[in-house]
N, C-alpha and C positions, 0 to 999 in steps of 0.2 A: 516359020511362024509357030506351028504347033510343037515343033521339035525343041525350040528354045527352053521352055520350062523343064523339059526332060533332060536336056543337056546340063542345065543348072543343077537339077536334082542329082544327076550322075556325078557332076564335078564336086558337089557338096559331099556326097557319100564317099567319093574317092579321098577327099581331104580328111574327112572324119576317120576313114580307115587308116590313112597314113598317120594321123594324130594318135589313134588308138595303138597302132603298131609302135610308134615312137614311145608312147607312155609305157607300153609293155616292155620294150627294150630297157628303158630307164629303171623300171621296177625290177627286172631280172638282174640288171647290173647292181642295183641297190641290195637285192636279196643276196647275191653272190658275195658282195662286200660284207654284209651283215653276217653271213655264214662264215666267211674267213675270220672276221673279228671274233666271232663266237669261238672258233677253233683256237685262235691265239689266246683268248681268255681262259678256255678250258686247259690249254697247255700250261699257261702261267699258274693256274690254280693247282694243277697236278705237281708242278715243280715246287710250289710253296708247300704242298702237302708232304712232298718228299723231304723237304728241309725240316718240316715240323715233326715228322715221325721220330727222328733221333732225339729231338728236344723233348717230345712226349715221353719217350722211353727213359731219358735221363731224369726227367721230373718224377716219373713213377719209381725209378730206382731210388732216388733221394728220399721220396716219401716213405718207401719201405724201410730204407736205412734209418730214417728218423723214428719210425715206429719201433724198429728193433732196438735202437738206442734207448728210447723211452721205456720199453719193456725191461731192458737190462737195468736201467736206472731204478725202476720200481722194485725189481728183484733185489738189487743191492741195498736199497733203502730198507726193505723188509728185513733183509739179512742183518743189516746194521742195527735196526731196532731190536731184533731178536738177541743179537750179541750184547747189546747194551742192557737188556733185561736180564740176561744170563749173568752178566758182570754184577749187576745189582744184587741178584740172588746170592752170588758167590761172596760178595762183600758182606752181605747181611749174615750169611752162614759163618763167615770168619769172625765177625764181631760177636756172634752168639757163642762161638767156641772160645774166643778170648774171654768173654764174660764168665764162662764156666771154669776157665783155667785160672782166672785171677785169684779166687779163694784158695786154690791149690798151691799158688806160688808162695 
């Protein structure tokens, strides 16, 4: 008589304990799975980074080459402009000399 409620209470707490244990097992399995997934993701990211590194280096090299080429072009253009001005001065000087020579001819 008096024992019945206690038995029910005991049975209920046993079932709750089992349920809690089952939930804990599921959570642990889920956590393990999530941890493994994270590991695979990290590995995939590292592999991608590894593949990206040479591309980054190549990109940096071509950027430096482009800058160097641009610098060379600027220098050449400056040199060309200087040479053109020099030629202009030379032509002018020659014309002046010819002008002075003409009366002597």
